[in-house]
Every structure is written in structure tokens, then in C-alpha cells.
N, C-alpha and C positions, 0 to 999 in steps of 0.2 A: 359560347361566343368566341370567335377567333380573334387573335391579336391583330389589331389594325396593321395593314401593310406599311412597311417602313421604306424609306429611301435607302438604298444600299450602295456601298462602295467597296471596292476590292480591299481597301485598307482598313475597314471596320469589321473586325472579327465578330463582335457582339451582334451586329445587324445580320451578318451572314448566317450565324447560328440561329438567330430568331426566325429567319426565313426558312431554314431547314427544319426546325422543330417548332411549328406553331402550337401554342398552348392556350388553354382557356384563361380568361382574365383572372379567375380566382384559383388558378392551378397551384398545387403544392407538389414540389419535387420530393420524392421519397427514395432514400437509399436503404435497401433492405437486404437481409441475409437470405440464404436459400430456403428458409422457412417463412419468408415474407414478414419477418419481424422488423419493424421500422427502427433502424439504428439512428438515422439522421433525417430530419425533414427541413426543407428550405422553402420559404415563401416570401412574396413581396409583403411589405408592411407600410402602414401609414402612421405608425406611432412615433412621429417626430418629436412630440413633446416629451415622451418618455425617454427617448434617446438623449435629449438635452438635459433632463433631470438627473440622469445617472452621472455620478461624479467622474470627471475626466480621469482616465488612467485607472478606472475601477478594477480592471482585470489584474493589475499588479503583476505577479510572477508570470502569468500566462499570456501577457499582452502580445509579445512577439509571436508566440505560437498561434494565437487567435488571428493576428494580422496575416500570418502565412496562409491560414485557412481562407480568410477573406480574399486574399490575392488570387488563390486558386479558383475561387468562385466569381472572378471578375466579370465573366460574360453573362452571368445569370440574371442580373437585374433587367437587362434588355429582353430576356426570354420570359421572365415571370411577371413583368409589369406590362399592362396594356396601355403603354404611353411611350412617348418618344424617349430614346436612350439619353438624349441631352437633358441636363438638369439634375436635380437632387432626387436621389432614390434611396430607399431603406429596405433592407432584406433581413428577415429573421431566420436564424438557424437554431434548431433544437437538437441537442445531442443526448440520446438516451444512454447514460453512462453504464448502467448494468448490462445492456445489450452489447455495447461497444466492447466492454471488457470480456464478455463471454464469447464474442465472435472470434473465429480463427482467421478471418479475412478472406475466406474462399467463397466463391459462388455468389458474389454480389449481383444484384440486379437493381435497376432504377426504374421507377414508374412515376407518372404524374397523376395526381388526384384532382378532380374538379367536381362540379356540382352533380355530375352523373357517374361518379366513381372513377375507376381507373380509365385514363384517357390514352395513355401510351406507356408501353413498358418494353424492356429489352435487357438481355444479359449484357452488362457493360463491356465484358472482355471480348465479345464477339460482334457488337454492333457499333459501327464506326460513328454514326451520327451522335449517339448518346455519349460515346467516348469523347468526342470532340467537345461536347457540352460540359462534362464534368468527369474527371477520373475518380471513380468511386473508391478504388483502393488507396489512392493517395489521400483523399479526403478522410477516409476511415483512419488512416495512419495518424494524421494530424489530430483528428478528433480523439484518438486514444491518448495522445499526449495532453490535450486539453483536460481530459478527465483525470489523468494521472497527476497533473500539476496541482490539483486541488488538495492533494495529500502531502505536499512538500513540507509544509510547516510542521505537521505531526511527525513525519519521518525525521526531520532535522532535530526535533525535540528528543525523539527516541535515541538518535545517534549521539546526542550530547550526553545523555545518561549512560549509554554504553561506554562512551569515551572516558567518563569518570571512572567506571569500573575497570576498564582496560589499564588505566594509569596505576591502579592499585593491585594488579595481578602479582601475587606473591611468589616467594621462592618455593613454596610448598607445591606449586603446580608445575608439572612436567614442562620443560622448555619448548618442546615441539608443539604441545597443545597450546601453550601461551602464544606461540608464534601464529598458530592457526586462527585463534580467536582474534588477535590483533589484525591479521591479514584480512579476515572476513569483515571486520569493522571498517577497515580502510577501503575495501572494495565496495561496500554498501554506500560509503560516502561518495565514491566515484559514480555509482549508479544514480545517486540523488542528483549530482551535478549534471549528469547526462539528461535526466528528466527536466531539470531546471533550464537547460539549454535548448529544450524542445526536441530531444531525441528519445527514442524508445528502442534501442538497438537489440537485435536478436542475439548478438554475442553476449550481452549482459544477461539476458534470459538464460542462456546456456550455462554461464558461469555461476548463476545463482543455484543451480543444481549441485555443483561441486561444493559450494558454501554449505548447503543443507547437509550433504553427506559428511563433510568434515565436522560440522557442529553436532550432528547426530552421533557420530563416532565418539567425539569427545564427551558428550553427555553420558552415553552408555558406559564409557570407561570410568568416568568419575562416579557414576551411580554404583557400579560394581565395587569400586575402590572403597566407597563409603560403607557399603554392606559388609565387606571383608573387615574393615576397620572396627565396625561395631562388634563383630563376632569374635575378634581376636583380643583376648584380655591381656592387659599389661602384666608381664611377669613380676612376681614379688621376689626379687633377688636379694633383698637385705637379710642379714642374719639377725640384726637387732633393729626394732622399730619399723615405722611406716612412712617416714618423711620422704624418702626417695620415691616410694611407690605413689604417694599422693601427688608429688611433683610430676611424675611421668603420666599419671591419669589426667592431670590438668593440661599437660602438653598435648596429650591425645585429643582432648576436647577442643583445644585451640586449633589443632590441625584439621579436625573434622569440621569445625565451624568454617574454617577457611575454604575447605573444599566445597562445602555447601553454598557459600557465597559465590564461588566461581561457577558452580553448577547453575545457580540462579542467573548469573550473568550470561552464561552460554544459552540458556533458554530464552532470555530477553533478546539476545542477538538473533536467535532463530525466529523469534516473533517479528523482529524488524525485517529480516530477510523475507519472511512470508508476506509481510505487508507490501514490500517492494515487488515481489513476485506476483502478488494479486493484482497489481496495476497493469501487468502485461496482458494483452488480449488472449483469449482462448483458454483451454484446459480448465474449465470450471470444476470438473470432478476432482482433478488433482489438487486444486486449491482447497476444496472442501475436505479432502482426505488429510491434507497437511494441517489444516485448522484443527481437525479432530485429533490428530496425533499430538499437536501442541497442548491441547486441553488435557489429554491423557498424561503427557509429560509433567504438567503442572500438578495433576492429582498425585502422580507417583512421587513428585518432590515433596508434597505435603505429607504423604504417607511415611516419609523417612522420620518425621518427628516422633511418633509413638514408638517406632522400632528402636530408634536411637535412645530414647528415654528409658525404655524397658531394659535394654542391654546395659547401658552405662549405670543405671540406678542399681542394678544387681551387682555390678563391679564395685561401685562405691560402698554398697552395703557390706560387701565381703572384706573390706579393709579391716584387718584385725592383727593384733600382736600382743603377746604376753608382756612385752617390754614397754608398752604404752599404757598410760592411764586411760580410763573410760572418757574423761573430759577431753584428753588430747585426741582420741579417736573420733569423738563426737564433733569436735571443732573441725577436724580435717574432712570428715564426711559432710558436714553442713556446708563448708566452703565449696566443696566439689559439687554438691547438690545444687547450690545456688548458681554456680557456673553452668551446670547442665541446664537448669531451668531457663537461664538467660539465653542459652543457645537454642533451646526449643522454641522460645518466644520469637527469636530472630528468624527461625525457619518459617514459622507461621506468618510473620510479617513479610518475609521475602515471597512466600507463596501468594499472599494477597497482592503484592506489587506486580508479579508476573501475570497473575490472573487478570488484574485490572488492565495490564498492557495489551493482552490478547483480546479482551472484551472491547477495549477502546478502539483497537484497530478494526475489529469486526463491525463495530457500530459506525465508525467513520466510513468504511466501505459502503455500508447501506446508505448513510446520509449523503455521501458524495456521488452515489449512483443515481440520485435524483436528476431529472433532466437539466442539462446546462442550456441556458437560453442566451443567445448572442444576437446583438443587433449590429449590422454592418451598414455604414452610410457611404454612398457613392455620389460623386459629383461628376457629371459628364462621363460616367462609366469608369471613373478612377476611384479606388478605395481611399476614403478620407479619414474614417475613424471606426473604432470598434468599441462596443460597450457590452459588458456582461451584466445581466440582470440578476439581482438577488430575488429571494422568494416574493417579497412584497412588490418589487418592481415588476416581476413576471406576472403577478396577478393584475397589476395596473395595466399591463400590456395585453391582458386577455389570456394569459397562460393559466394552466390548471394548477 
């Protein structure tokens, strides 16, 4: 069924487009990638009661971004609804988060679905009529931000934890590496603010690669430094007794523990950078590869515990002197063994923390990739309000 003919005027863009692109009454506009995967669907809705039930301002952080999306789609209610443009109209937009994040933004096409299947389609960057109706590239860009903004609370929480660690970077860590970790932390906070403001800049995406290279270099250097520290025994330079030797081994354990905590901080910063990077569209294989590399880094970190324990346990066991009683030697060995056991426990605890951080980010990416359902209300063709539906509200509105 064709949309009823409307009275047109040169000043009413919505009516003009409706005349140019007549659609079926139940038409659904689909924006898809070059493989015909539906990234965004747009259709007229009659769920006014659901719109009213959703708490006003429910979008919170993404409200301004969603409103920008609604303003871009201003002409669509007249096109998708078989009724006069004047009056109250509701439009439902569904954003498939996983597909939006995986897409590189190239080769979009739009088509409309009706009762008989595809009713009209065209490559948006070559067809003027469909371009006039909706700029798919711009809609996809804003939809990417809508999806990304769902992660802001978790990213902020991660940055707060990293910030605490950055504040405690110690003198044992090389000044240049300390500066790089601090710089990456501050840059990630800037990236978070950009997403919060409704931007997803390509310049930030590029800079995240430099952050990854810096952090990977720091991690590798600290890892090798730890291995060398395990293998290099503290020299026994005393001519009488073992007091200085025991003190130097204790100092070595403290320094190694400090390096291990900084290595854990570096991995956590890499995880946060990967989380932010994963919100940018495209490059799904690179995102998967980086996730796998992080998981391997966490395994390698945990593997330091038994190596460190074996090496230092032998060093502690070899503390010996003819000038010390067996009780004195035992007391010093026991104290150092306890210090070593405490450090091994901290390594395992730190490994559990960073593993939880990467697993949590991966889980949130899956959770927030579920379709985002938005309702836009228009009055006389002008956007009045936006509501984002949660899972239960989406079911009430007939969502899956």
C-alpha cells in the first residue's frame, strides 16, 4: 500500500521527500553494510504508552548524542508513517551494537522492507534521493557513539583504579617508563571525555596504537628485568656473618615486588586502552588479536610466581656462615621465606585482578553489543523527546 498523497509546499522538506520516496505503510528502513548485515533499522511506532513509561532522561550520558541522531532523522516520520506529518509521531530506531562496532563505515546501502520484502534499495553514496532522506555514514557515526557511551561508567572505574596506581609509581621504576605510563593514563582519560561529549575521533584511534606500543615495550622491559633479577644472586661480601646478606636479599625481594606491581599496573592500563580501542568501529580481527595477547600477558605474569619462588628459595636456603649459630641462620631464612611467600601471594592476587579486568571488559563488550532500542517522539515534524528502552521495556515494546 502506498503512502497517501500529501499536500506539499516548497518549504516542507519532509513532505517533499515523502513524495520522492513513497514507502509502504509498514515499511522498515534498514541501513546495512556491504554484506547486507542490518546495522540500524528505523520504523514508525505506535508504542506511545511505552514512551511515556520510560523515565524521562533515561538515556543519561548518551542523551545529547541520541538527540543528535534524532535530529538527523527529522524527515523520516513523514516518510515512514502513513499519516499526515502534522501531529504526534513516534519512531523506533534499533542499533545493532556488535555490527556497528565491527563495521568500517564503507559501502553502506539503505533499503526498505515491507510486507513483500525489499521494496527499494540503493547505495547511499551514489543515489541522491536516498541520500536526501538519510545520510547513512553520519547516522552510523552517531550510532557508534551511542554504543560506545554505554561503556563510559566501566572505563571511568578502570581509570580511577589505574590513577591510584599511577600515584604510587615508585623510585624503582625508570623515569621514562613512569612518564609513559602516566601519559597513557592521561590520554585515555581524554579519550573517555571525547566519547562522553559525543565524539569518536579518528585521531584518538591512531593515538591508541602508540599507547599500545609504549605499554607493550614497558611491559617487555620490566618482564626481562624481573627475570634477570631472579637469576642474579646477591653477592655474599661479608667476611663475618650473614646480616648484610640477609638485608640485601630482603631489599631485592622488595624491589622485585615493586616491579611486579608496576608490571600489573602496565597490563591493567593496556586492558583499559584495549577496551577503549574496542569501542571504535572496524578492525575486529585486530581487536581479537590484542585480546588474545593480553590474556597471554596475564598468563606470563602469573608464571613469574613459581620462577621467582624457586630462584629466591634457593638463594635463601644457601645463606650460611661459620660465624652464625644455626638459630640465627634459621631465623634469617625464615624471615626471608615469609617475605618471599607474601610476595608470591601478591603476584597471584594481582594476576587475579588483571584477569578479572580483561574478562570484565570482554563481558561488557558482549553485553553492550545487544541491540540499543531508542524511541523518538516528534510533534509536527519536530523532535520533542528521546527515550532509551532497557531490556524489559524493549520486550514491552515488542522487541526481541
